[in-house]
C-alpha angles and dihedrals in degrees: 000000000000120000130355125280093246093075106273091127109105120240090205099066115113132205134185104247135173110284095011119115117229119244115265116226091233089063092060122091110227090220102045097028087220135110108277125243099186109021118194131184129225125219089263091058097253117137127217141164105275095232093048097049092045089054089050092052091049091055090050091053094047091053093047095249125133117249112277141174110266091214103045099020086227113157112242127214091226143359092242117131133192123220112246096221097171093052092045091053091047091051091048091051089048091050092049092052092047093044091052091048093048092048089050089052090047091050090054093047101045101090128115108255096031120124109289092227092056091047092050091047091051092050090050091053091053091052092048092051094048092050096046099043104033093157093061105021099104095049092049094047093046091051089061093042086232095146092069091043092052090048088056088059088067085075092061120122089226118093088205095055093046091049093050091045089055091049091049093050088050091057093042098053099035109129096353118105094189092058089047090054090052090050093048093056116109120356099328095112090048088053091051090051090050089054089059090072105024107041126084117256097276093047091046090051092051091048094051091045090054091048089051090054091049091048090064085076109077094210091055093052089073089048092054093044091052093059109100110249096009097113097040090051093048092047089048091053092052092054097041126107091232117164087218101083091183092064092053093046095047092047090051093049090047090055091047089056090050093053089087087083114075091203091056090047088056091049091049090053089053088058095048102268097120104156096085091053092046090048091056091050088053100041109012128106118277090259091051092047089052093049094047095045090052091051092046088056091061097041121111107235132182119226097260090051091051089057091049092049092048091050094046106040105007093106092047091051092049089050090052089049090055093052122105093233110102098208089052092049091048094050091047093048090049092053094042090051089056096050099038097071096085124073095231096050092041090056090052091051091050089053090050090056104253097147103072097052091039093053091043091054091048098051103028117109118184142063114359093004118158118271116243094259090059093042085059089056090048090050090049092053091047090049090050091051099045092048093066092080096249117160101241124209109254094227093049103052119341105056113126090249091056092048092047088052089053091050090049092051090048090055095047106041139070129271096267096058092034088060093052093045090051088051088054089055090046089057093047093048089051088062112083094215096044101044095072091059092048091049091049092051093048092049091047094048096040089229095146092093091054093047093050091055092068089069089078095054109121104169096060115049095180092053092049092047092051091050094049092048090050093049089047090054091047095046098085089055101035105030094134093048092046093048090051092049092049092049094048099044115070118231104013096097091048090049092055091049090048091053091050090049097051113128098231135106106289108280136198088249093056092049091049093047091050091046091050094053090043092060095054116106107282093210093055096118094187091056092046090052091051090050089051089049094056093045093247098147094052090052093045095051088049090054092047092052091045091055093044092052094044094246094120115056131203138142118196102025104032098102095045090046093050092048091052092049093050091049092050091047092051092061089073087069091061093060101062096107097056107020119061091188089067093065091043092052093048091051096045094050098034089235094173091060091051093052091049089054090048090056086076095058093123115202092021101095098173093052091051091047095048092045091053091048091051091049090053090056092046092048092051088055091054092079091062097040098047109093135187112242118251109268120223114255117263115274105244102195096162090241121133086231095058091095090057094059117114119256114251115274115237115206134183096045121153113263093227107026097038092220141083105299138178135165094242100044105031101017092234112179092203094054090044091054089233097134095081091048092051092047089053090058091058086081092056116127091224110085092206092057090048092049093049092047092049090049091053091050091048088062086076090061099048123132111275093041127090102261092200091058091047092050090048091054091050090048092051088054090051087245102134097072090047091050091050089050090054089053095049094047091058095193101164136007093242092050092048091051092052093044093051090053093051095043092051089056092048092050091058085082103087098213093051091046091056091052094045092049087070092058108091094190092058092047091049092050091051091048090051091051090047091053102037108023128099119273096272094045091050091054093050093044089051090055091048091051089051090055090059093040095247090124121034116250098233093179088067096043102047098061090054091051090053 
């Protein structure tokens, strides 16, 4: 079989076939060896193709030779030529007869099932005819209905035949709209689209080239665009890394032709080709801008695309938003809402200057002000922008007047816009510089009561979530006010506890609710009693255990949720003095054991710190709870020797509390084997964890306990050297103060004092505390230095002198 399917077969080969006249020698140009199109005759009677002989004369002139005949070498008097009209007409008649004969042969050969060689030969003849007689080719081809017959060849099982059929159709329809309309009838365009994904590279290139030719006709652009998958395949080809650059280029040019249709531009945008749509927003008519902006507002965009859109048309959209025409403002707001939800694009919009008109639209009341539904969109955009963590200019957005206006709107609008306005405040309170202005405005306006009420909303989850997140952000700055509001307003505290208790995968709302309650003053006894009243602590300890045992799942918010729960639970340990239920609860749920386990929450510093603080409170309560057992009454036997009998021996007493102790009943750290775990935390890199752990250990050295026994317990846990290290490192003033207190107690043991006296670093640290600490620390450091004989003990010397 001649040639290869990829197109290496020549279209210029000729064969003597039935019905086709042979070529006469007079038709052939001596220079080109091809049949002439425009024969001309020289003065010597020789005939040549005009273009060829003119090129010959030009070469003669350039070399300084006179014009001559290329056949006879005869010098000519001039380079003038005469058209050979009779020969030209004869050649044209010959071509017409041969073309008709070839097309007749092609018509007979172009049937599915015919010999592949005959089909390929027929297709080649059609291409030859179309190329040589462009002025008449469509009429001739249409007369033989060859377009439909060639289209049928696209159904062939042969890649080669399909490829050549595509090439032939390309030549047939080139530059002729009527032929394109014939080709586009039926399912031909759908077939071409199918070839974009199913044909090998050469076939795919031929298909996209033919689609490009068809796309030059405006009416056929709609036809191509209406074929399912056409646009997405073409867009895909333009963004592919194909080695065939021609495919990419032709696909791109096809899409450019199709951009005349606004509907197709919208479809392209849906498939990721956004530039045409953005171009129409920039340069289209007002009606087109409006249409495209509306569509942009509904379009799904990835984050990188949002940045591109903001950079390209952000200014145009802001200009539309500033216009007095409500439909334009609505379309612009819709589009800006869509692109403002990513940090990168939001930063671009801020740079463009979106904030002043946005804030004006939101707060303005008067002629042509935005309806509530559009104020909601404005509020959503503002919420998107402020939640990126940008440091906003005080005069632009976070002045007290602005915040008070927001609070007023929140109180006087419906749930949808309330939600978005609360999200604005959430964003502002997440910004360290802005939060102080928001707090000030809320305190001034007394709005905290109104904000707390949203916690009870049940029909709008987004509104409730926004309010809880806002209160959580405010809680470090307004803990007293929040505690008062929650105590005074019925139901809110219970609602927060109910949210925390929900049996769902851990949510952002649960984490925020737990974080909010965790920030409230831990010594607020009234709040603790209310939490006891609604069963909060039982539910919280159940959640903590569920997370620890892997029964409660969550990804993003688990650690924050657990930290909040542990902090809430720890507040029960601050209520022992005035609330008997606190001790009962801690006993019933073995709270001390839980906090000891939580000490080992590696990587969760706040949980370890809070657990150590809670254990300090529990340990301080141990002194009161530890009791001596009841002794049996004396045995009065009436004997004169009864008074000489030995007192009963009591065993099993706590080393430190000298009573009956247990972790569950008396919260004893020694019985709970917590001392070693607390000592281990003295090496923690977080000073707050170290301080809390040291404070818990210091509870074993409190007044009322035998210091010697407490020191012995610390020594057995290898704690003394770690405590001395904390003192010598002097990381923070608070930690130094605590370390000096503990070390002074330890140095009351004479043997240890003698050993420590040899440690220059310890002495230096005590001297530094004695010289630079506060009044109380200096007193304690002085006592410690006396224990190691660095300062004379004058109270012991003066009586002897007297």
